[in-house]
FIPAVEX-533013 format. One record per atom (N, C-alpha, C): y, z, x. Coordinates in Angstrom, 3 decimals, padded with zeros to 6 digits. Each point is the difference from the previous one (the first is absolute). Layout:
% residues N
<pt <Y,Z,X>>
...
% end
This chain:
% residues 93
<pt <-018.789,-025.145,-014.362>>
<pt <000.193,001.170,-000.856>>
<pt <001.794,-000.007,000.255>>
<pt <000.445,000.729,-001.447>>
<pt <001.342,000.002,000.015>>
<pt <000.487,001.461,000.090>>
<pt <001.167,000.338,000.065>>
<pt <000.681,001.170,-000.326>>
<pt <000.446,000.329,-001.396>>
<pt <-000.132,001.309,-000.377>>
<pt <000.705,000.303,-001.293>>
<pt <000.483,001.337,000.233>>
<pt <000.904,000.302,-000.573>>
<pt <000.488,001.292,-000.155>>
<pt <000.125,000.496,-001.215>>
<pt <-000.058,001.634,-000.047>>
<pt <-000.236,000.598,-000.838>>
<pt <001.372,000.494,-000.735>>
<pt <000.183,000.461,-001.200>>
<pt <001.258,000.298,-000.593>>
<pt <000.838,001.346,001.109>>
<pt <-001.205,000.746,000.325>>
<pt <000.633,000.907,000.842>>
<pt <000.576,-000.513,001.334>>
<pt <-000.618,-001.318,000.632>>
<pt <000.471,-000.319,001.494>>
<pt <001.058,-000.679,-000.544>>
<pt <000.107,-000.751,-001.059>>
<pt <001.447,-000.649,-000.459>>
<pt <001.006,000.681,-000.021>>
<pt <-000.035,001.393,-000.579>>
<pt <001.000,000.826,-000.265>>
<pt <000.274,000.336,001.424>>
<pt <-000.728,000.466,000.976>>
<pt <000.216,000.571,001.498>>
<pt <000.827,-001.043,000.409>>
<pt <-000.158,-001.539,-000.032>>
<pt <000.308,-000.946,000.749>>
<pt <001.745,000.010,-000.465>>
<pt <000.165,000.434,-001.070>>
<pt <001.251,-000.539,-000.862>>
<pt <001.005,001.329,000.638>>
<pt <-000.475,001.082,000.283>>
<pt <000.384,001.268,000.471>>
<pt <000.499,000.078,001.505>>
<pt <-000.899,-001.053,000.852>>
<pt <000.744,-000.158,001.422>>
<pt <001.000,-000.486,000.370>>
<pt <000.568,000.514,001.340>>
<pt <001.274,-000.728,000.478>>
<pt <-000.160,-001.154,000.453>>
<pt <000.927,-000.744,000.125>>
<pt <000.148,-001.335,000.087>>
<pt <-000.949,-000.366,001.237>>
<pt <000.008,000.859,001.430>>
<pt <-000.678,-000.110,000.927>>
<pt <-001.384,000.274,-000.133>>
<pt <-000.334,001.170,-000.620>>
<pt <-001.426,000.049,-000.325>>
<pt <-000.642,-000.874,-000.760>>
<pt <000.918,-000.395,-001.026>>
<pt <-000.692,-001.453,-001.004>>
<pt <-000.369,-000.776,000.875>>
<pt <000.711,-000.507,000.783>>
<pt <-000.317,-001.308,001.043>>
<pt <-001.059,000.434,000.642>>
<pt <-000.447,001.199,000.323>>
<pt <-001.132,000.229,000.779>>
<pt <-001.116,-000.215,-000.495>>
<pt <000.181,000.755,-001.308>>
<pt <-001.287,000.196,-001.279>>
<pt <-000.534,-001.563,-000.154>>
<pt <001.075,-000.917,-000.132>>
<pt <-000.392,-001.226,-000.622>>
<pt <-000.596,-000.722,001.289>>
<pt <000.735,000.098,001.040>>
<pt <-001.032,-000.561,001.620>>
<pt <-001.289,000.573,-000.285>>
<pt <-000.307,001.375,-000.135>>
<pt <-001.534,000.608,-000.069>>
<pt <-000.790,-000.450,-001.236>>
<pt <000.660,-000.632,-000.906>>
<pt <-000.877,-000.461,-001.108>>
<pt <-000.100,-001.332,000.131>>
<pt <000.756,-000.842,000.776>>
<pt <-000.271,-001.191,000.456>>
<pt <-001.150,-000.358,000.933>>
<pt <-000.049,001.108,000.841>>
<pt <-000.902,-000.030,000.977>>
<pt <-001.497,000.435,-000.660>>
<pt <000.182,000.943,-000.774>>
<pt <-001.433,000.323,-000.550>>
<pt <-000.455,-001.242,-001.045>>
<pt <000.701,-000.747,-000.792>>
<pt <-000.115,-001.240,-000.557>>
<pt <-000.825,-000.934,001.062>>
<pt <000.709,000.041,001.179>>
<pt <-000.278,-001.129,000.891>>
<pt <-001.642,000.567,000.461>>
<pt <-000.102,001.171,000.460>>
<pt <-000.944,000.475,000.469>>
<pt <-001.320,-000.135,-000.727>>
<pt <000.134,000.021,-001.307>>
<pt <-000.918,000.098,-001.191>>
<pt <-000.339,-001.310,-000.273>>
<pt <000.820,-000.988,000.171>>
<pt <-000.499,-001.413,-000.154>>
<pt <-000.807,-000.586,001.114>>
<pt <000.602,000.708,001.424>>
<pt <-000.644,-001.170,000.985>>
<pt <-000.819,001.027,001.006>>
<pt <-000.367,001.067,-000.127>>
<pt <-000.946,000.764,000.546>>
<pt <-000.945,000.907,-000.555>>
<pt <-001.318,000.249,000.244>>
<pt <-000.792,000.794,-000.408>>
<pt <-000.077,001.418,-000.170>>
<pt <001.319,000.351,000.978>>
<pt <-000.046,001.527,000.147>>
<pt <001.659,000.202,000.104>>
<pt <000.467,001.030,-000.053>>
<pt <001.364,000.070,-000.118>>
<pt <000.366,000.959,001.243>>
<pt <000.886,-000.404,000.702>>
<pt <000.509,000.748,001.105>>
<pt <001.008,001.184,-000.598>>
<pt <000.563,000.960,001.181>>
<pt <000.615,000.876,-000.117>>
<pt <000.060,000.928,-001.540>>
<pt <-001.435,000.147,-000.435>>
<pt <-000.166,000.573,-001.335>>
<pt <-000.855,001.173,000.215>>
<pt <000.306,001.278,-000.459>>
<pt <-001.062,001.189,000.045>>
<pt <-000.552,000.289,-001.462>>
<pt <-001.159,000.358,-000.079>>
<pt <-000.326,000.540,-001.145>>
<pt <000.546,001.315,-000.465>>
<pt <000.095,000.040,-000.989>>
<pt <000.649,001.512,-000.640>>
<pt <-001.147,000.544,-000.993>>
<pt <-000.179,001.423,000.474>>
<pt <-000.996,000.406,-001.116>>
<pt <000.590,000.997,-000.764>>
<pt <000.090,-000.591,-001.046>>
<pt <000.404,000.595,-001.276>>
<pt <-001.062,-000.066,-001.170>>
<pt <-000.634,001.200,-000.225>>
<pt <-001.078,-000.010,-000.962>>
<pt <-000.702,-001.167,000.036>>
<pt <-000.357,-000.645,-000.789>>
<pt <-001.511,-001.040,000.147>>
<pt <000.715,-001.386,-000.117>>
<pt <001.401,-000.043,-000.023>>
<pt <000.591,-001.405,-000.101>>
<pt <-000.151,-000.178,001.735>>
<pt <-000.004,-001.527,000.005>>
<pt <-000.054,-000.693,001.234>>
<pt <001.432,-000.774,000.077>>
<pt <000.542,000.823,000.746>>
<pt <001.599,000.060,000.318>>
<pt <000.093,-000.467,001.383>>
<pt <001.106,-000.829,000.491>>
<pt <000.572,-000.294,001.077>>
<pt <001.467,000.056,000.266>>
<pt <000.568,000.349,000.943>>
<pt <001.060,-000.091,000.653>>
<pt <000.552,-000.884,001.088>>
<pt <001.241,-000.704,-000.210>>
<pt <000.541,-000.743,000.645>>
<pt <001.360,000.519,000.788>>
<pt <000.313,-000.170,000.998>>
<pt <001.029,000.757,000.709>>
<pt <001.317,-001.388,-000.592>>
<pt <000.802,000.126,-000.746>>
<pt <000.736,-000.845,-000.210>>
<pt <001.426,000.261,001.134>>
<pt <000.248,001.252,000.496>>
<pt <001.234,000.223,000.713>>
<pt <-000.403,001.578,000.431>>
<pt <000.677,000.675,000.541>>
<pt <000.127,001.068,000.576>>
<pt <-000.137,001.144,-001.130>>
<pt <000.503,-000.387,-000.775>>
<pt <000.382,000.762,-001.366>>
<pt <-000.739,-000.638,-001.295>>
<pt <-000.619,-000.930,000.038>>
<pt <-000.678,-000.535,-001.155>>
<pt <-001.404,-000.435,000.296>>
<pt <-000.918,000.684,-001.108>>
<pt <-001.444,-000.432,000.096>>
<pt <-000.440,-000.729,-001.364>>
<pt <-000.446,-001.196,000.133>>
<pt <-000.746,-000.606,-001.426>>
<pt <-001.142,000.396,-000.131>>
<pt <-000.238,000.616,-001.137>>
<pt <-001.204,000.772,-000.423>>
<pt <-000.833,-001.148,-000.821>>
<pt <-001.201,-000.520,000.111>>
<pt <-000.428,-001.165,-000.652>>
<pt <-001.503,000.175,000.058>>
<pt <-000.492,-000.822,-001.223>>
<pt <-001.345,-000.069,000.080>>
<pt <-000.610,-001.288,-000.066>>
<pt <-001.139,-000.307,000.161>>
<pt <-000.787,-001.631,-000.056>>
<pt <-000.672,-000.020,-000.908>>
<pt <-000.053,-001.142,-001.044>>
<pt <-001.085,-000.128,-001.005>>
<pt <000.002,-001.151,-000.492>>
<pt <-001.259,-000.547,-000.483>>
<pt <000.408,-001.450,-000.736>>
<pt <000.694,-000.752,000.574>>
<pt <000.158,-000.174,001.809>>
<pt <000.426,-001.132,000.329>>
<pt <001.599,-000.051,000.127>>
<pt <000.697,001.467,-000.415>>
<pt <001.167,000.191,000.219>>
<pt <000.389,001.459,000.443>>
<pt <001.140,-000.193,000.823>>
<pt <000.829,001.092,000.769>>
<pt <000.735,000.758,-001.326>>
<pt <-000.004,000.985,-000.440>>
<pt <000.645,001.010,-000.774>>
<pt <000.807,000.816,000.096>>
<pt <001.205,000.096,000.681>>
<pt <000.784,001.052,000.490>>
<pt <000.638,000.998,-001.181>>
<pt <-000.577,001.015,000.320>>
<pt <-000.390,001.332,-000.919>>
<pt <001.496,000.776,000.043>>
<pt <000.566,-000.176,001.284>>
<pt <001.224,000.905,000.211>>
<pt <000.509,-000.284,001.547>>
<pt <001.206,000.387,-000.053>>
<pt <000.710,-000.216,001.139>>
<pt <000.539,001.495,000.279>>
<pt <-000.373,000.664,001.124>>
<pt <000.373,001.112,000.284>>
<pt <000.984,000.272,001.393>>
<pt <000.663,001.148,-000.221>>
<pt <000.752,000.288,001.376>>
<pt <-000.922,001.075,000.693>>
<pt <-000.126,000.646,001.199>>
<pt <-001.037,000.721,000.313>>
<pt <-000.089,001.306,-000.388>>
<pt <000.878,000.420,-000.581>>
<pt <-000.011,001.270,-000.751>>
<pt <-001.262,-000.145,-001.279>>
<pt <000.295,-000.890,-000.827>>
<pt <-000.475,-000.455,-001.054>>
<pt <-001.489,-000.330,000.619>>
<pt <000.028,-000.815,000.972>>
<pt <-001.500,-000.245,000.431>>
<pt <-000.862,001.372,000.477>>
<pt <000.657,000.605,000.813>>
<pt <-000.733,001.350,000.297>>
<pt <-000.590,000.881,-001.028>>
<pt <000.991,000.095,-001.431>>
<pt <-000.459,000.776,-000.792>>
<pt <-001.020,-000.749,-000.701>>
<pt <-000.194,-001.493,-000.071>>
<pt <-000.838,-000.586,-000.786>>
<pt <-001.408,000.353,000.666>>
<pt <-000.141,-000.203,001.694>>
<pt <-001.153,000.135,000.604>>
<pt <-000.338,001.387,000.530>>
<pt <001.013,000.929,-000.137>>
<pt <000.160,001.341,000.591>>
<pt <-000.392,-000.105,001.645>>
<pt <000.822,-000.614,000.559>>
<pt <-000.011,-000.027,001.361>>
<pt <001.438,-000.810,000.587>>
<pt <000.117,000.145,001.159>>
<pt <001.297,-000.590,000.741>>
<pt <-000.119,-001.554,-000.374>>
<pt <001.167,-000.373,-000.178>>
<pt <-000.018,-001.641,000.216>>
<pt <000.594,-000.703,000.858>>
% end
C-alpha cells in the first residue's frame, strides 16, 4: 500500500508549526510503514461518520490523521486538532 494526501490534508500540513509538522510527517511515515509491512494497523481507531469507513491515527497529543483505505492505498483525508476532530465525530477526542 501507499499513502496519499487529499488537498485538504496538504493544506493542513502547510498550516502546522514546525514541531507539529515534524510530528505529522513522522506519523505519515509510520502509517506508510505499517501499510506496507503489516496486515493490520496499530494505534488506529475507527471513526463513525456517516457511511464512510474512516480511521484516525494519533500523530501527537494535538493531531489526528483521519484516513480511509481503498484499492491498496491509504488516503489521508484530513489532519485535525482535537477540537476539529471532536466536531467531526461529535465526541471528545
